[in-house]
mmCIF file of the N, C-alpha and C atoms, coordinates in Angstrom:
data_MODEL
# 
_entry.id   MODEL 
# 
loop_
_atom_site.group_PDB 
_atom_site.id 
_atom_site.type_symbol 
_atom_site.label_atom_id 
_atom_site.label_alt_id 
_atom_site.label_comp_id 
_atom_site.label_asym_id 
_atom_site.label_entity_id 
_atom_site.label_seq_id 
_atom_site.pdbx_PDB_ins_code 
_atom_site.Cartn_x 
_atom_site.Cartn_y 
_atom_site.Cartn_z 
_atom_site.occupancy 
_atom_site.B_iso_or_equiv 
_atom_site.pdbx_formal_charge 
_atom_site.auth_seq_id 
_atom_site.auth_comp_id 
_atom_site.auth_asym_id 
_atom_site.auth_atom_id 
_atom_site.pdbx_PDB_model_num 
ATOM 1   N N  . UNK A 1 1  ? 29.666 -25.795 8.572   1.00 0.00 ? 1  UNK A N  1 
ATOM 2   C CA . UNK A 1 1  ? 29.681 -24.568 7.452   1.00 0.00 ? 1  UNK A CA 1 
ATOM 3   C C  . UNK A 1 1  ? 28.797 -25.668 6.261   1.00 0.00 ? 1  UNK A C  1 
ATOM 4   N N  . UNK A 1 2  ? 28.104 -24.690 5.849   1.00 0.00 ? 2  UNK A N  1 
ATOM 5   C CA . UNK A 1 2  ? 27.615 -25.484 4.674   1.00 0.00 ? 2  UNK A CA 1 
ATOM 6   C C  . UNK A 1 2  ? 28.216 -24.679 3.420   1.00 0.00 ? 2  UNK A C  1 
ATOM 7   N N  . UNK A 1 3  ? 27.441 -25.965 2.430   1.00 0.00 ? 3  UNK A N  1 
ATOM 8   C CA . UNK A 1 3  ? 28.769 -25.875 1.200   1.00 0.00 ? 3  UNK A CA 1 
ATOM 9   C C  . UNK A 1 3  ? 28.111 -24.938 0.444   1.00 0.00 ? 3  UNK A C  1 
ATOM 10  N N  . UNK A 1 4  ? 28.477 -24.558 -0.642  1.00 0.00 ? 4  UNK A N  1 
ATOM 11  C CA . UNK A 1 4  ? 28.202 -23.401 -1.188  1.00 0.00 ? 4  UNK A CA 1 
ATOM 12  C C  . UNK A 1 4  ? 27.247 -24.272 -2.195  1.00 0.00 ? 4  UNK A C  1 
ATOM 13  N N  . UNK A 1 5  ? 26.040 -23.822 -2.654  1.00 0.00 ? 5  UNK A N  1 
ATOM 14  C CA . UNK A 1 5  ? 24.984 -24.224 -3.653  1.00 0.00 ? 5  UNK A CA 1 
ATOM 15  C C  . UNK A 1 5  ? 25.618 -25.051 -4.831  1.00 0.00 ? 5  UNK A C  1 
ATOM 16  N N  . UNK A 1 6  ? 26.091 -24.061 -5.821  1.00 0.00 ? 6  UNK A N  1 
ATOM 17  C CA . UNK A 1 6  ? 26.963 -23.993 -6.998  1.00 0.00 ? 6  UNK A CA 1 
ATOM 18  C C  . UNK A 1 6  ? 28.268 -25.231 -7.168  1.00 0.00 ? 6  UNK A C  1 
ATOM 19  N N  . UNK A 1 7  ? 29.058 -25.534 -5.667  1.00 0.00 ? 7  UNK A N  1 
ATOM 20  C CA . UNK A 1 7  ? 29.691 -26.506 -5.232  1.00 0.00 ? 7  UNK A CA 1 
ATOM 21  C C  . UNK A 1 7  ? 29.267 -27.520 -5.360  1.00 0.00 ? 7  UNK A C  1 
ATOM 22  N N  . UNK A 1 8  ? 27.600 -27.779 -4.450  1.00 0.00 ? 8  UNK A N  1 
ATOM 23  C CA . UNK A 1 8  ? 27.387 -28.705 -3.980  1.00 0.00 ? 8  UNK A CA 1 
ATOM 24  C C  . UNK A 1 8  ? 26.184 -29.706 -4.929  1.00 0.00 ? 8  UNK A C  1 
ATOM 25  N N  . UNK A 1 9  ? 26.453 -28.932 -6.554  1.00 0.00 ? 9  UNK A N  1 
ATOM 26  C CA . UNK A 1 9  ? 25.315 -29.478 -7.535  1.00 0.00 ? 9  UNK A CA 1 
ATOM 27  C C  . UNK A 1 9  ? 26.192 -29.861 -8.716  1.00 0.00 ? 9  UNK A C  1 
ATOM 28  N N  . UNK A 1 10 ? 27.617 -29.467 -8.375  1.00 0.00 ? 10 UNK A N  1 
ATOM 29  C CA . UNK A 1 10 ? 28.248 -28.977 -9.376  1.00 0.00 ? 10 UNK A CA 1 
ATOM 30  C C  . UNK A 1 10 ? 28.239 -28.063 -10.656 1.00 0.00 ? 10 UNK A C  1 
ATOM 31  N N  . UNK A 1 11 ? 27.411 -27.048 -10.554 1.00 0.00 ? 11 UNK A N  1 
ATOM 32  C CA . UNK A 1 11 ? 27.022 -26.068 -11.152 1.00 0.00 ? 11 UNK A CA 1 
ATOM 33  C C  . UNK A 1 11 ? 27.731 -24.925 -11.340 1.00 0.00 ? 11 UNK A C  1 
ATOM 34  N N  . UNK A 1 12 ? 26.776 -23.930 -12.328 1.00 0.00 ? 12 UNK A N  1 
ATOM 35  C CA . UNK A 1 12 ? 27.697 -22.568 -12.262 1.00 0.00 ? 12 UNK A CA 1 
ATOM 36  C C  . UNK A 1 12 ? 26.251 -22.024 -12.492 1.00 0.00 ? 12 UNK A C  1 
ATOM 37  N N  . UNK A 1 13 ? 26.753 -20.733 -12.008 1.00 0.00 ? 13 UNK A N  1 
ATOM 38  C CA . UNK A 1 13 ? 25.358 -19.536 -12.204 1.00 0.00 ? 13 UNK A CA 1 
ATOM 39  C C  . UNK A 1 13 ? 25.850 -19.380 -13.531 1.00 0.00 ? 13 UNK A C  1 
ATOM 40  N N  . UNK A 1 14 ? 24.345 -19.066 -14.143 1.00 0.00 ? 14 UNK A N  1 
ATOM 41  C CA . UNK A 1 14 ? 24.299 -18.677 -15.632 1.00 0.00 ? 14 UNK A CA 1 
ATOM 42  C C  . UNK A 1 14 ? 22.684 -17.699 -15.752 1.00 0.00 ? 14 UNK A C  1 
ATOM 43  N N  . UNK A 1 15 ? 22.756 -16.864 -16.547 1.00 0.00 ? 15 UNK A N  1 
ATOM 44  C CA . UNK A 1 15 ? 22.035 -16.019 -16.599 1.00 0.00 ? 15 UNK A CA 1 
ATOM 45  C C  . UNK A 1 15 ? 20.549 -16.601 -17.470 1.00 0.00 ? 15 UNK A C  1 
ATOM 46  N N  . UNK A 1 16 ? 20.901 -17.768 -17.838 1.00 0.00 ? 16 UNK A N  1 
ATOM 47  C CA . UNK A 1 16 ? 19.825 -18.312 -19.041 1.00 0.00 ? 16 UNK A CA 1 
ATOM 48  C C  . UNK A 1 16 ? 18.920 -18.879 -17.451 1.00 0.00 ? 16 UNK A C  1 
ATOM 49  N N  . UNK A 1 17 ? 19.094 -19.177 -16.281 1.00 0.00 ? 17 UNK A N  1 
ATOM 50  C CA . UNK A 1 17 ? 18.534 -19.797 -15.171 1.00 0.00 ? 17 UNK A CA 1 
ATOM 51  C C  . UNK A 1 17 ? 17.989 -18.740 -14.311 1.00 0.00 ? 17 UNK A C  1 
ATOM 52  N N  . UNK A 1 18 ? 17.044 -18.309 -15.045 1.00 0.00 ? 18 UNK A N  1 
ATOM 53  C CA . UNK A 1 18 ? 16.213 -17.167 -13.874 1.00 0.00 ? 18 UNK A CA 1 
ATOM 54  C C  . UNK A 1 18 ? 15.758 -17.280 -12.684 1.00 0.00 ? 18 UNK A C  1 
ATOM 55  N N  . UNK A 1 19 ? 15.411 -18.733 -12.894 1.00 0.00 ? 19 UNK A N  1 
ATOM 56  C CA . UNK A 1 19 ? 14.394 -19.134 -11.122 1.00 0.00 ? 19 UNK A CA 1 
ATOM 57  C C  . UNK A 1 19 ? 15.792 -19.091 -10.445 1.00 0.00 ? 19 UNK A C  1 
ATOM 58  N N  . UNK A 1 20 ? 16.724 -19.931 -10.991 1.00 0.00 ? 20 UNK A N  1 
ATOM 59  C CA . UNK A 1 20 ? 17.634 -19.934 -9.951  1.00 0.00 ? 20 UNK A CA 1 
ATOM 60  C C  . UNK A 1 20 ? 18.592 -18.589 -9.469  1.00 0.00 ? 20 UNK A C  1 
ATOM 61  N N  . UNK A 1 21 ? 18.329 -17.578 -10.602 1.00 0.00 ? 21 UNK A N  1 
ATOM 62  C CA . UNK A 1 21 ? 18.789 -16.726 -9.856  1.00 0.00 ? 21 UNK A CA 1 
ATOM 63  C C  . UNK A 1 21 ? 18.266 -16.110 -8.787  1.00 0.00 ? 21 UNK A C  1 
ATOM 64  N N  . UNK A 1 22 ? 17.051 -15.667 -9.084  1.00 0.00 ? 22 UNK A N  1 
ATOM 65  C CA . UNK A 1 22 ? 15.785 -15.422 -8.170  1.00 0.00 ? 22 UNK A CA 1 
ATOM 66  C C  . UNK A 1 22 ? 16.143 -15.366 -6.730  1.00 0.00 ? 22 UNK A C  1 
ATOM 67  N N  . UNK A 1 23 ? 16.407 -16.763 -6.499  1.00 0.00 ? 23 UNK A N  1 
ATOM 68  C CA . UNK A 1 23 ? 16.552 -17.003 -5.182  1.00 0.00 ? 23 UNK A CA 1 
ATOM 69  C C  . UNK A 1 23 ? 17.810 -15.927 -4.375  1.00 0.00 ? 23 UNK A C  1 
ATOM 70  N N  . UNK A 1 24 ? 18.343 -15.774 -5.328  1.00 0.00 ? 24 UNK A N  1 
ATOM 71  C CA . UNK A 1 24 ? 19.991 -14.885 -4.639  1.00 0.00 ? 24 UNK A CA 1 
ATOM 72  C C  . UNK A 1 24 ? 19.787 -13.434 -4.479  1.00 0.00 ? 24 UNK A C  1 
ATOM 73  N N  . UNK A 1 25 ? 18.314 -12.916 -4.628  1.00 0.00 ? 25 UNK A N  1 
ATOM 74  C CA . UNK A 1 25 ? 18.067 -11.339 -4.841  1.00 0.00 ? 25 UNK A CA 1 
ATOM 75  C C  . UNK A 1 25 ? 17.252 -11.196 -3.636  1.00 0.00 ? 25 UNK A C  1 
ATOM 76  N N  . UNK A 1 26 ? 16.722 -10.248 -3.420  1.00 0.00 ? 26 UNK A N  1 
ATOM 77  C CA . UNK A 1 26 ? 15.838 -9.584  -2.493  1.00 0.00 ? 26 UNK A CA 1 
ATOM 78  C C  . UNK A 1 26 ? 14.500 -9.231  -2.902  1.00 0.00 ? 26 UNK A C  1 
ATOM 79  N N  . UNK A 1 27 ? 13.728 -8.682  -1.944  1.00 0.00 ? 27 UNK A N  1 
ATOM 80  C CA . UNK A 1 27 ? 12.173 -9.049  -3.201  1.00 0.00 ? 27 UNK A CA 1 
ATOM 81  C C  . UNK A 1 27 ? 11.894 -7.714  -3.828  1.00 0.00 ? 27 UNK A C  1 
ATOM 82  N N  . UNK A 1 28 ? 13.222 -6.688  -3.383  1.00 0.00 ? 28 UNK A N  1 
ATOM 83  C CA . UNK A 1 28 ? 13.581 -5.540  -3.889  1.00 0.00 ? 28 UNK A CA 1 
ATOM 84  C C  . UNK A 1 28 ? 14.502 -5.536  -4.906  1.00 0.00 ? 28 UNK A C  1 
ATOM 85  N N  . UNK A 1 29 ? 14.989 -6.569  -5.278  1.00 0.00 ? 29 UNK A N  1 
ATOM 86  C CA . UNK A 1 29 ? 15.306 -7.017  -6.428  1.00 0.00 ? 29 UNK A CA 1 
ATOM 87  C C  . UNK A 1 29 ? 17.481 -6.563  -6.433  1.00 0.00 ? 29 UNK A C  1 
ATOM 88  N N  . UNK A 1 30 ? 17.854 -6.431  -5.325  1.00 0.00 ? 30 UNK A N  1 
ATOM 89  C CA . UNK A 1 30 ? 19.229 -6.131  -4.966  1.00 0.00 ? 30 UNK A CA 1 
ATOM 90  C C  . UNK A 1 30 ? 19.783 -7.735  -4.703  1.00 0.00 ? 30 UNK A C  1 
ATOM 91  N N  . UNK A 1 31 ? 20.932 -7.491  -4.806  1.00 0.00 ? 31 UNK A N  1 
ATOM 92  C CA . UNK A 1 31 ? 22.040 -8.643  -4.750  1.00 0.00 ? 31 UNK A CA 1 
ATOM 93  C C  . UNK A 1 31 ? 22.152 -9.051  -3.366  1.00 0.00 ? 31 UNK A C  1 
ATOM 94  N N  . UNK A 1 32 ? 22.010 -10.087 -2.684  1.00 0.00 ? 32 UNK A N  1 
ATOM 95  C CA . UNK A 1 32 ? 22.294 -10.744 -1.652  1.00 0.00 ? 32 UNK A CA 1 
ATOM 96  C C  . UNK A 1 32 ? 23.926 -10.813 -1.554  1.00 0.00 ? 32 UNK A C  1 
ATOM 97  N N  . UNK A 1 33 ? 24.395 -10.778 0.341   1.00 0.00 ? 33 UNK A N  1 
ATOM 98  C CA . UNK A 1 33 ? 25.840 -10.588 0.102   1.00 0.00 ? 33 UNK A CA 1 
ATOM 99  C C  . UNK A 1 33 ? 26.232 -12.020 0.308   1.00 0.00 ? 33 UNK A C  1 
ATOM 100 N N  . UNK A 1 34 ? 27.530 -12.897 0.945   1.00 0.00 ? 34 UNK A N  1 
ATOM 101 C CA . UNK A 1 34 ? 27.961 -13.803 0.873   1.00 0.00 ? 34 UNK A CA 1 
ATOM 102 C C  . UNK A 1 34 ? 27.746 -14.488 2.028   1.00 0.00 ? 34 UNK A C  1 
ATOM 103 N N  . UNK A 1 35 ? 27.218 -13.732 3.122   1.00 0.00 ? 35 UNK A N  1 
ATOM 104 C CA . UNK A 1 35 ? 26.955 -14.594 4.010   1.00 0.00 ? 35 UNK A CA 1 
ATOM 105 C C  . UNK A 1 35 ? 25.393 -14.958 4.449   1.00 0.00 ? 35 UNK A C  1 
ATOM 106 N N  . UNK A 1 36 ? 24.596 -14.063 3.949   1.00 0.00 ? 36 UNK A N  1 
ATOM 107 C CA . UNK A 1 36 ? 23.072 -14.114 3.553   1.00 0.00 ? 36 UNK A CA 1 
ATOM 108 C C  . UNK A 1 36 ? 23.079 -15.467 2.571   1.00 0.00 ? 36 UNK A C  1 
ATOM 109 N N  . UNK A 1 37 ? 23.461 -16.013 0.966   1.00 0.00 ? 37 UNK A N  1 
ATOM 110 C CA . UNK A 1 37 ? 23.118 -16.662 0.319   1.00 0.00 ? 37 UNK A CA 1 
ATOM 111 C C  . UNK A 1 37 ? 24.362 -18.251 0.364   1.00 0.00 ? 37 UNK A C  1 
ATOM 112 N N  . UNK A 1 38 ? 25.064 -18.204 1.453   1.00 0.00 ? 38 UNK A N  1 
ATOM 113 C CA . UNK A 1 38 ? 26.065 -19.101 1.677   1.00 0.00 ? 38 UNK A CA 1 
ATOM 114 C C  . UNK A 1 38 ? 26.668 -20.022 0.397   1.00 0.00 ? 38 UNK A C  1 
ATOM 115 N N  . UNK A 1 39 ? 27.170 -18.642 -0.707  1.00 0.00 ? 39 UNK A N  1 
ATOM 116 C CA . UNK A 1 39 ? 28.025 -19.068 -1.634  1.00 0.00 ? 39 UNK A CA 1 
ATOM 117 C C  . UNK A 1 39 ? 29.244 -18.695 -1.680  1.00 0.00 ? 39 UNK A C  1 
ATOM 118 N N  . UNK A 1 40 ? 30.164 -19.629 -2.129  1.00 0.00 ? 40 UNK A N  1 
ATOM 119 C CA . UNK A 1 40 ? 31.424 -19.298 -2.133  1.00 0.00 ? 40 UNK A CA 1 
ATOM 120 C C  . UNK A 1 40 ? 32.128 -17.724 -2.612  1.00 0.00 ? 40 UNK A C  1 
ATOM 121 N N  . UNK A 1 41 ? 33.274 -17.432 -2.389  1.00 0.00 ? 41 UNK A N  1 
ATOM 122 C CA . UNK A 1 41 ? 33.696 -16.481 -3.513  1.00 0.00 ? 41 UNK A CA 1 
ATOM 123 C C  . UNK A 1 41 ? 33.509 -16.701 -4.961  1.00 0.00 ? 41 UNK A C  1 
ATOM 124 N N  . UNK A 1 42 ? 34.229 -17.461 -5.443  1.00 0.00 ? 42 UNK A N  1 
ATOM 125 C CA . UNK A 1 42 ? 34.495 -18.186 -6.837  1.00 0.00 ? 42 UNK A CA 1 
ATOM 126 C C  . UNK A 1 42 ? 33.057 -17.894 -7.622  1.00 0.00 ? 42 UNK A C  1 
ATOM 127 N N  . UNK A 1 43 ? 31.940 -18.253 -6.995  1.00 0.00 ? 43 UNK A N  1 
ATOM 128 C CA . UNK A 1 43 ? 30.599 -18.271 -6.999  1.00 0.00 ? 43 UNK A CA 1 
ATOM 129 C C  . UNK A 1 43 ? 30.209 -17.306 -6.872  1.00 0.00 ? 43 UNK A C  1 
ATOM 130 N N  . UNK A 1 44 ? 29.911 -16.283 -5.833  1.00 0.00 ? 44 UNK A N  1 
ATOM 131 C CA . UNK A 1 44 ? 29.485 -15.303 -5.975  1.00 0.00 ? 44 UNK A CA 1 
ATOM 132 C C  . UNK A 1 44 ? 29.811 -13.932 -6.611  1.00 0.00 ? 44 UNK A C  1 
ATOM 133 N N  . UNK A 1 45 ? 31.041 -14.044 -7.322  1.00 0.00 ? 45 UNK A N  1 
ATOM 134 C CA . UNK A 1 45 ? 31.602 -13.155 -7.873  1.00 0.00 ? 45 UNK A CA 1 
ATOM 135 C C  . UNK A 1 45 ? 31.017 -13.598 -9.549  1.00 0.00 ? 45 UNK A C  1 
ATOM 136 N N  . UNK A 1 46 ? 30.567 -14.816 -9.524  1.00 0.00 ? 46 UNK A N  1 
ATOM 137 C CA . UNK A 1 46 ? 30.311 -15.197 -11.443 1.00 0.00 ? 46 UNK A CA 1 
ATOM 138 C C  . UNK A 1 46 ? 28.542 -14.759 -11.044 1.00 0.00 ? 46 UNK A C  1 
ATOM 139 N N  . UNK A 1 47 ? 28.155 -15.451 -9.775  1.00 0.00 ? 47 UNK A N  1 
ATOM 140 C CA . UNK A 1 47 ? 26.966 -14.707 -9.799  1.00 0.00 ? 47 UNK A CA 1 
ATOM 141 C C  . UNK A 1 47 ? 26.435 -13.330 -9.997  1.00 0.00 ? 47 UNK A C  1 
ATOM 142 N N  . UNK A 1 48 ? 27.590 -12.362 -9.471  1.00 0.00 ? 48 UNK A N  1 
ATOM 143 C CA . UNK A 1 48 ? 27.097 -11.211 -9.342  1.00 0.00 ? 48 UNK A CA 1 
ATOM 144 C C  . UNK A 1 48 ? 26.800 -10.975 -11.318 1.00 0.00 ? 48 UNK A C  1 
ATOM 145 N N  . UNK A 1 49 ? 28.238 -11.206 -11.599 1.00 0.00 ? 49 UNK A N  1 
ATOM 146 C CA . UNK A 1 49 ? 28.385 -10.827 -13.259 1.00 0.00 ? 49 UNK A CA 1 
ATOM 147 C C  . UNK A 1 49 ? 27.450 -11.429 -14.087 1.00 0.00 ? 49 UNK A C  1 
ATOM 148 N N  . UNK A 1 50 ? 26.464 -12.534 -13.450 1.00 0.00 ? 50 UNK A N  1 
ATOM 149 C CA . UNK A 1 50 ? 25.378 -13.227 -14.247 1.00 0.00 ? 50 UNK A CA 1 
ATOM 150 C C  . UNK A 1 50 ? 23.944 -12.571 -14.265 1.00 0.00 ? 50 UNK A C  1 
ATOM 151 N N  . UNK A 1 51 ? 23.720 -12.342 -12.616 1.00 0.00 ? 51 UNK A N  1 
ATOM 152 C CA . UNK A 1 51 ? 22.933 -11.287 -12.251 1.00 0.00 ? 51 UNK A CA 1 
ATOM 153 C C  . UNK A 1 51 ? 22.622 -10.216 -12.918 1.00 0.00 ? 51 UNK A C  1 
ATOM 154 N N  . UNK A 1 52 ? 23.803 -9.383  -12.808 1.00 0.00 ? 52 UNK A N  1 
ATOM 155 C CA . UNK A 1 52 ? 24.606 -7.838  -13.765 1.00 0.00 ? 52 UNK A CA 1 
ATOM 156 C C  . UNK A 1 52 ? 23.413 -8.074  -15.028 1.00 0.00 ? 52 UNK A C  1 
ATOM 157 N N  . UNK A 1 53 ? 23.910 -9.241  -15.963 1.00 0.00 ? 53 UNK A N  1 
ATOM 158 C CA . UNK A 1 53 ? 23.862 -9.506  -17.505 1.00 0.00 ? 53 UNK A CA 1 
ATOM 159 C C  . UNK A 1 53 ? 22.134 -9.880  -17.287 1.00 0.00 ? 53 UNK A C  1 
ATOM 160 N N  . UNK A 1 54 ? 22.122 -10.774 -16.902 1.00 0.00 ? 54 UNK A N  1 
ATOM 161 C CA . UNK A 1 54 ? 19.850 -10.543 -16.697 1.00 0.00 ? 54 UNK A CA 1 
ATOM 162 C C  . UNK A 1 54 ? 19.541 -9.452  -16.513 1.00 0.00 ? 54 UNK A C  1 
ATOM 163 N N  . UNK A 1 55 ? 20.113 -8.131  -15.778 1.00 0.00 ? 55 UNK A N  1 
ATOM 164 C CA . UNK A 1 55 ? 19.697 -7.276  -15.552 1.00 0.00 ? 55 UNK A CA 1 
ATOM 165 C C  . UNK A 1 55 ? 19.553 -6.635  -17.039 1.00 0.00 ? 55 UNK A C  1 
ATOM 166 N N  . UNK A 1 56 ? 20.694 -6.849  -17.323 1.00 0.00 ? 56 UNK A N  1 
ATOM 167 C CA . UNK A 1 56 ? 20.924 -6.198  -18.971 1.00 0.00 ? 56 UNK A CA 1 
ATOM 168 C C  . UNK A 1 56 ? 20.344 -6.110  -20.359 1.00 0.00 ? 56 UNK A C  1 
ATOM 169 N N  . UNK A 1 57 ? 19.846 -7.554  -19.785 1.00 0.00 ? 57 UNK A N  1 
ATOM 170 C CA . UNK A 1 57 ? 18.845 -8.151  -21.177 1.00 0.00 ? 57 UNK A CA 1 
ATOM 171 C C  . UNK A 1 57 ? 17.463 -8.162  -20.531 1.00 0.00 ? 57 UNK A C  1 
ATOM 172 N N  . UNK A 1 58 ? 17.682 -7.165  -19.734 1.00 0.00 ? 58 UNK A N  1 
ATOM 173 C CA . UNK A 1 58 ? 15.818 -7.310  -18.943 1.00 0.00 ? 58 UNK A CA 1 
ATOM 174 C C  . UNK A 1 58 ? 14.980 -8.646  -18.655 1.00 0.00 ? 58 UNK A C  1 
ATOM 175 N N  . UNK A 1 59 ? 15.712 -9.715  -18.259 1.00 0.00 ? 59 UNK A N  1 
ATOM 176 C CA . UNK A 1 59 ? 15.337 -10.777 -18.126 1.00 0.00 ? 59 UNK A CA 1 
ATOM 177 C C  . UNK A 1 59 ? 14.735 -10.672 -16.468 1.00 0.00 ? 59 UNK A C  1 
ATOM 178 N N  . UNK A 1 60 ? 15.774 -9.615  -15.432 1.00 0.00 ? 60 UNK A N  1 
ATOM 179 C CA . UNK A 1 60 ? 15.350 -9.493  -14.482 1.00 0.00 ? 60 UNK A CA 1 
ATOM 180 C C  . UNK A 1 60 ? 15.318 -8.237  -14.285 1.00 0.00 ? 60 UNK A C  1 
ATOM 181 N N  . UNK A 1 61 ? 14.468 -7.626  -13.815 1.00 0.00 ? 61 UNK A N  1 
ATOM 182 C CA . UNK A 1 61 ? 14.492 -6.129  -13.425 1.00 0.00 ? 61 UNK A CA 1 
ATOM 183 C C  . UNK A 1 61 ? 15.370 -5.304  -12.155 1.00 0.00 ? 61 UNK A C  1 
ATOM 184 N N  . UNK A 1 62 ? 15.362 -4.730  -12.717 1.00 0.00 ? 62 UNK A N  1 
ATOM 185 C CA . UNK A 1 62 ? 16.446 -3.468  -11.788 1.00 0.00 ? 62 UNK A CA 1 
ATOM 186 C C  . UNK A 1 62 ? 16.222 -3.407  -10.402 1.00 0.00 ? 62 UNK A C  1 
ATOM 187 N N  . UNK A 1 63 ? 14.977 -2.813  -10.094 1.00 0.00 ? 63 UNK A N  1 
ATOM 188 C CA . UNK A 1 63 ? 14.092 -2.530  -8.878  1.00 0.00 ? 63 UNK A CA 1 
ATOM 189 C C  . UNK A 1 63 ? 12.648 -3.285  -8.615  1.00 0.00 ? 63 UNK A C  1 
ATOM 190 N N  . UNK A 1 64 ? 11.907 -3.799  -8.136  1.00 0.00 ? 64 UNK A N  1 
ATOM 191 C CA . UNK A 1 64 ? 10.597 -4.060  -7.955  1.00 0.00 ? 64 UNK A CA 1 
ATOM 192 C C  . UNK A 1 64 ? 9.571  -2.943  -8.067  1.00 0.00 ? 64 UNK A C  1 
ATOM 193 N N  . UNK A 1 65 ? 8.547  -3.156  -8.509  1.00 0.00 ? 65 UNK A N  1 
ATOM 194 C CA . UNK A 1 65 ? 7.312  -2.356  -8.631  1.00 0.00 ? 65 UNK A CA 1 
ATOM 195 C C  . UNK A 1 65 ? 6.804  -1.996  -7.686  1.00 0.00 ? 65 UNK A C  1 
ATOM 196 N N  . UNK A 1 66 ? 6.861  -0.602  -6.800  1.00 0.00 ? 66 UNK A N  1 
ATOM 197 C CA . UNK A 1 66 ? 6.268  -0.349  -5.478  1.00 0.00 ? 66 UNK A CA 1 
ATOM 198 C C  . UNK A 1 66 ? 5.062  0.838   -5.783  1.00 0.00 ? 66 UNK A C  1 
ATOM 199 N N  . UNK A 1 67 ? 4.506  0.957   -6.821  1.00 0.00 ? 67 UNK A N  1 
ATOM 200 C CA . UNK A 1 67 ? 3.074  1.523   -7.417  1.00 0.00 ? 67 UNK A CA 1 
ATOM 201 C C  . UNK A 1 67 ? 3.773  3.089   -6.613  1.00 0.00 ? 67 UNK A C  1 
ATOM 202 N N  . UNK A 1 68 ? 2.440  3.979   -7.193  1.00 0.00 ? 68 UNK A N  1 
ATOM 203 C CA . UNK A 1 68 ? 2.721  4.941   -7.440  1.00 0.00 ? 68 UNK A CA 1 
ATOM 204 C C  . UNK A 1 68 ? 2.353  5.869   -6.195  1.00 0.00 ? 68 UNK A C  1 
ATOM 205 N N  . UNK A 1 69 ? 2.905  6.993   -5.717  1.00 0.00 ? 69 UNK A N  1 
ATOM 206 C CA . UNK A 1 69 ? 2.557  7.510   -4.629  1.00 0.00 ? 69 UNK A CA 1 
ATOM 207 C C  . UNK A 1 69 ? 1.506  8.471   -4.757  1.00 0.00 ? 69 UNK A C  1 
# 
């Protein structure tokens, strides 16, 4: 079984590290689930809150731009 990304590097998710957070969202900017991210439950909860806070601060968009129809 793969070890959690954050446990492996002894780090914690932070809204300031946008490059790190973007690894855990889809191209449409949805948050990936634990099965796809291989993150432990503890860090997944923190990751979700940090992603939502980064969205609130407009560091990450809520949705991807799909163009006009």
